[in-house]
Each structure stands twice: as structure tokens, then as C-alpha cells.
N, C-alpha and C positions, 0 to 999 in steps of 0.2 A: 503392560506400560513398562517402558524403559526409562531410566534416567541417569544422565552422565554429567559430569561437571568438568569445568576446565578454568584455568587462571585467566585472569584479565590481561589483555595483550599489553596494555599499558599506553602511555601517551605516544601519539604518532611523531615520527621524526619531524623536525622543523625545516621548512623550505623545501621539501620534496614535492615534485608535480605528481598528483594522483592520476596516473594514466587510465586506470579503469573508468573514470568518470568523464573522460573527454569524448564526446561525440565527434561526428566527422568534421564539423566546422572547428571544433575545439583543437582537434588534432592538426588540421590544416594550418591554423594560426600558429600552433607550437612549431610545426615544420617549417613554416616561413621564417619564423625567428632563428631557427637553427640553420637556415640556408638549404633546405632540403625541399625536394619536389613534392607536390600535393599527393601524388599517387602512394607516396609512403604511408599516408593515413589509412588508406585501404588495407595495405598490408599489415600494418600494426593491429587494426581492428580485428583482422582475421586471427591473428596469432593470439591475442588476449582473449577474445570472447568466444571464437570458435573452436580453437584448439587448446585454449587454456594454458597457454605456455606464458609464463611471467618473468622468465630470465632473458633479457635482451640478448644474451650471448648465444642462446639456443634459436634465435630467429634467424635462420640460415640465409634467407634471401634479402636481408637488410645488409647494406655496407657495413663493414667492419668499423669504420670511423662513427657511423650513426649508432651502432650498437654500443660503442664506447660512450657516446654522449647520453644515450638513454640509461646506460648503467649508472652513470654518475648522478644523474638528476632524478631518476624514477622512483616513486614510491608505490608499491602495489602490496596491499595489505588487505586480507579477507577477514570478515568478523570471526570471532571465536565463540564456540558454544559454551554457555553456563549451564543450561539444561537442554536436553533432548528428550522430548516425550512422545510417545505415540498412543493415540487413542484405540480403543477397541473397535472403532468403525474405520480405522486406517489413517485418520488425520494425524498428521505428525507436525508438532510445534517445538520450535527452537526459541530460546532466549539467547541472543547474540550479544556478546560484549563488544563494543566499539573503542574502548579506551577511555582513560580519564574517568572512570566510574559510570559511564553511561552504557545503557543496554537497551535493546529493541526486540520486539517479538516478530518472527516470521512464521507462516503457517502453510503447509502444504496439504491440499485437500484432493485426495484421488477420487476420481469419478469414472464411469464407464466411458472408456475412449478418451480421456483427458486427464490432465492433472493441473490444478489451478494452485498458483503460489501467491499468497497474500503478503504483500510487503509493507513495511513501515516507511514513512518519509520524515518524521520528527521524533525526537525523543520527548515523550510527553505531548501535551496538546493544550493550547491557551483557550480553546473554545468552549470548554465546559458544558458540552452537551449532557443533559440529566440522565441518559440512558447509557452512557459510555463510561467504562472503567478508567480508560486512559486519562479522560479529561479531569478526573478527580486527583490526579498525581501532578497536576500543574505542568508548565512547559519548561524544558530545559534548553534545547537548541534544535536547530535544523540539521538534517543529515545532508552530507555532500552527495554529489551525484555518484562518486565512487562507492559510498556506503550504501546507498540504495541499490546500485547494480551489483555491489558485492553480496547482497543477500541472494541474488539469483546464482551467483558462482558458488556460494557456500551450499546452497540447497542442491544444486546440480551435482556436487562432489559427493554430498552425503547420501544422495539418492543412488548414485552409481555405485557407492560402497555397499549398498543393500543387496545388490545383485538380484533385484526383482523387477527390472526393466520398468520402473516408474520414471517419468520424466515430466519437465515443466512444458506444458502447451499453452497455458493461459497465465497472465499476471494481472492482478488487480492491486491497485494502490488503495487498500481499505484497511491497512493495519494502523499502527500508532501514528497519530498526527493528522493535520489537515494539508493534503498535498499542495493546494493552491497557495497556501501560506509560505510554502517553499518553492516558489514558481520556477525559478531558473534551474535549480538542481533536479527538480522533477521533470522538467521538459528535456534536459540534456540526458537523464536516464531513460526516459520513455523513447527518446530518438534512438538510443543504442538498442532497446528492445526490439523495435521494428526495423532496424537497419539490417538489410540483406547481408552485410559483410560482418555484422556483429551477432545478434541473437536471431534476426531474422523472422520474428513473429509477425503475423497478420495484425494490422491496425485494430481489427475488430476483437482480437484476442488480448489486447492490452487495454485495461480500463482505469481511468482516474475517477476516483469517488471524492465528491466535494459536498460540504454543507451549504454551499451557495455564496461564495465570494464574488460578487457580481463583477466588479472591474477586472479581476483575474480571469473570469470566464470569457469575457470579450477578448482579452488578450490570448487566451488559450485557442480560441477559434482561428487566430492568425498563426499561431506558433506550432500547434500539433494537432493532428487529426486522429488521435486514438479515441476509444469508446469513452462516453461520459455517463457516470451514473450520479445522481443528485440525492443526497439524503433528505427526504422531503419530511417524512413522519408525521404530519399533520396537514389538514386540508384548509385551514384558515390561520391568519396571523396571530390571533389572541392565543391559540393552543400551541402554534409554533414558537412564539416568544417564549413560552415556558419550556418546552422540550429542547429547542435548537436557539439558544439565546441570540446567536449573530443575526437571527431574523429581525431583531430590533433595528439593526443597522441596515439590513438589506431585505426588506419585506417582500412577499410574493409578487406584488405588482411590479417589482423590479427583477425578481430571480426569474420568473417564468419567460419574460421577453429575452433574457440573456440566453436561457436554455433554447428558445426557439431560434435565435440568432446562430447559435452553435449547429443546430441541425442544417441551417441553410448554408453555412459556410464550409462545411465539412461532408465527406462522403458518406456519413452515417444518416439512417433514416429515422431514428428514434432516440428518445432519452431513456435510460433506465432510472426509475425512480425506487429508491430504497424507502421501506415504510415498516418500521419496528412495531410490532403489535404489543401494546401495553393495556393491561387489564383495566377496563373501566376508564381509560384516558383517551384513547383515539381509535377505538375498536368498535364503536357502536354502529348501528344501521344509518344513523344520521351523519356519521363521519364519512361512510362509504358514499352516501348520496352527494355529500358536498365535494368529496374528492372527484367524483365522476363529472360533476359541474365544473370544477376548477380546471381540470385537464382536458376538458372538451376542446378538439380541434388540435390538440398537440400530439404528434406521433409519439406513443409512450408504450413502455413495457414496464409492468409494475411488479416489484418484488416484495412480498410480505414477509417479514423476517420475525419468527418467534423470538421474543426477547430472551436473552441468556443472562439470567440474574448474576450478581456479584455482591460480596459482602458491602453493606452499607447503602445499597441503592434503595430508593423509596418506591420503585416500581416493581410490578410482578408480571409475569407472563400471561398473555391472553389465553383462555381455555381453547384448546384445539377446535371445538364445534364453532366457536365464535369467529376464529381465523378462517374456517371453511365457509361460513356463511358470509363474511366480508369478501372473500375472494368470488364467490358465487355471483354477488351483486356486481362486482367490478367485471366479471367475464360476460354476464348478461348484458352489460352496457356496451360491450364490444372491445374491452381492454384485455390484452394478452397479459395474463396474471400468473405468477408463479409463487408457491409457498416454498420459501427456502428450507432446506433440511437442516436441522440443528446438529451441527457437528462438533465433536471434541469436548463435550460437557464434562467428561471424566479426566480431562487434562487441562482444566481452567480455561475453557474455550473462549470466555469473553475477552475481547481484545484489551490488553493492558493488565489483565487479572494476574497473569503469572509474574510479570515484572513487578507489579505492586507487591506480591506476596514475597518475592525475594528481597525487594528493598526493605520491607517492613521487618523480616527476619534479621537482616543485616543491621538494621538500626536498633533493634533490640538487643542484638549481640554487641553492638557498639557501646551501648549504655553499661551492659554488664561486663564485658570481656575486652573493650577497646578494640574489637576486630575491625578490619577495614571494610569499606563500602563496596559494592559490586564494581 
């Protein structure tokens, strides 16, 4: 395990245009305002996201006058590492400073034939799901599209510096925050992820995870066709109200039709359901049977997630035999079911756990030594 520290980059310059977060339509609007041709958008996306050239003066196929305009107005800032930790299983977790005391977590998970990057979309989260460490810290702000895509840039640079040929092949928005509560910025960032002139990832390799903001799910079907994962975690409203409080506003009778609409309106053939296994809470045979009935007729893949405990949680992880029995019931009913491997437990693997520890340490230091916050 390694750990490195860096200083906070400080507040962002006022008035600059965050070029990293502008997708094709955003750059075309910018160039229209500058009196430039639309094809400049493609050129700039290639320079920024494929070649990782951030100095406009080095973008040699752009007119000198345009380079001057970009130099004067552009803001290109990558997040800076506060902590960089690698697990014994190869998982690498960064705590990244965004300026103004804010930090988010980004996690790289190496697997055979691919590398998945889990990125954050908000600083904290307002939804307060009972099993989530991030939700216990409250909500600070949304990330800009540039801050979301900046996590990919930072990860690529860090992985290239390793010299181990590890790369990002998949991206999941399953880090800190609820992606659909930051709708416009998340859509712009995912547009860049699948853009052939930017990151060029397949739509099936980019996944937005949501607890189920129903109106936003309908909007997403029109705006973006990336893969969709839904944090279900319970087969009925009474139990889901406890585990995922937003269910009280958008119950299952509204959530499931919104998910079916997403399948119907996009090229995808199923919904990925996330189901965290909580000992004695949602892991009994009766829950499996109810889940089978609830999802009947909906094209589904179910990911069972062993709970990763964090300090102060009231939940504990389901025993392995119970998870296996739960999976067996779902598989016999015809559902493709995966038990997700627990990764990074030795480096504070639960999302939000590392940033919470750092904030707590800094706050304790502030009381005794008046040291600055993250």
C-alpha cells in the first residue's frame, strides 16, 4: 500500500471557460460565439481528450488567432491527489482535491482484460441511503462536467506513470453522489466518454448508477444512451423506504416503469440492478422470492453486492453462504446474477469512507491546531 499527499490546488480562476467539460454541442456553441467553424469542435476534442494537450499554443492545426482566443479564455485544471492508495488486490483509490476545500474519491479496479474507473459526480450526497458512507457526510455541491471528466484524465496520467500497461476501458458513475441529481453535467461528461473524437468508449462500457430519480430517468432516455444501473436493494416499498429513503418520493410502482421505458427508448437490452446484501435485512429467502416476482418480465441483470462496512453504520454484511443461496434462487428463476467481488477493503473501500476519514482528521486538527481543512 502506498500513500502520497499533495496540496489543495485552491479556488478556480473566476470567469474562465472550462474546456474539458464541453461536449460536441457545447464546443460548437462556443465556436459559434467566437465566429469559428463547427469543425473546430472536433479538432479541439481530439487535442484535449485523445492527445491530452492542454496548451492551446501547442494545438498546431488550429489557426493562430483561435489559439490566442483560447489561451485568453480557457481554464483547464485537473484534480490534484490528496491520497493515492493501492490495495493488495490491485485496486487503486485516489482522494482528489477540487479546490475550495472540496474532495472526491475516484477508484480504479483492474480486472482480467479490462480496467474499470469509478468516478464521482457530487461532493457528498443528499439522499442519505442507510448503507452508504457518502450519504452520512451530507451534500456540498455538484461537480462540473470538467471535474467529472477530469477524473478520467487524472487516472489515465497516473496509470501511465506506473508503467504497467493498465488503462481505463470502462467507466461507472458509482462514486460519491447521485448522478441524476447533477443531470446536465453528468450527461455532458458521459457524452465525452462515448464521443469517438474524445474518449471513444462504447456506450455499453459507460454506466450511470442511480437510486431512482424517476423524472430524470425519463429525461435520460432522451438525452443519453449509456448503460443504466439502478440501486434497488429491496424488493418492496416498506423495506426500500428504510434503505433508500428517496423511495418514499418515487416508489417502485413509478420506478420500474421508468426503467422499462429506458430499455425501450435506448439500444440497451436490460437494466443492471444493484442489490447490497445486508445481514438479516434484505437477504432472506422471502426477499429473493419477492424480488423474482417484482422483476418478472423486465429484462434484468442482478448484481449482488457484499456490504462493505464503515464506521458508524448500523448494518453488517450478509454471510457468504446466504449470499450464495440468494444468488442460486435468482439464477434458478432465470435471472443472470453476479456476486460482485469485494475490492479494496484494506484501503477504505466503501465509497466516501476515505474522504470522511480525512475530513474528520482535519477537523480534529482544526480544533487543536487551527490547521486548514482539505
